[in-house]
C-alpha positions in Angstrom: 77.5 124.9 89.4 74.3 123.5 91.0 74.2 123.3 94.7 73.6 119.6 94.6 76.8 119.1 92.6 78.8 121.2 95.0 77.5 119.1 97.9 78.4 115.9 96.0 81.9 117.2 95.4 82.3 118.2 99.0 81.1 114.7 100.1 83.6 113.1 97.6 86.4 115.2 98.9 85.6 114.2 102.4 85.6 110.5 101.4 89.0 110.9 99.7 90.5 112.7 102.6 89.4 109.9 104.9 90.9 107.3 102.5 94.1 109.3 102.3 94.3 109.4 106.1 93.8 105.7 106.4 96.5 105.0 103.8 99.0 107.3 105.4 98.4 105.6 108.8 99.0 102.2 107.2 102.2 103.4 105.4 103.5 104.8 108.7 102.7 101.6 110.5 104.4 99.4 107.8 107.4 101.7 107.9 107.8 101.3 111.6 107.4 97.5 111.3 110.0 97.3 108.7 112.4 99.3 110.9 111.8 96.9 113.8 112.7 93.9 111.7 115.9 95.4 110.4 115.2 97.6 107.4 117.2 100.6 108.7 115.2 103.2 106.8 111.9 101.3 106.6 110.1 101.5 103.3 113.0 103.2 101.5 115.3 100.4 102.4 112.8 97.8 101.4 112.3 99.5 98.0 116.0 99.5 97.3 116.3 95.8 98.4 113.5 94.9 96.1 115.0 96.8 93.1 118.4 95.1 93.8 116.7 91.6 93.8 114.9 92.3 90.6 118.2 93.5 88.9 119.9 90.3 90.1 117.1 88.2 88.6 117.4 90.1 85.3 121.2 89.6 85.2 120.8 85.9 85.9 118.2 85.6 83.1 120.3 87.6 80.6 
């Protein structure tokens, strides 16, 4: 592999690691906010609540 390609790949990996860090920080912050407003387990509880609402909607339509 050419050295230029290796450097490009290293740069891209660095960019992706930075994006990953930002996304993880946002998810952690959102999880904490959800816990503060009453979702006991944060994102997990929100996910289950959303699924339950969707299932209720499908039952009402059917």
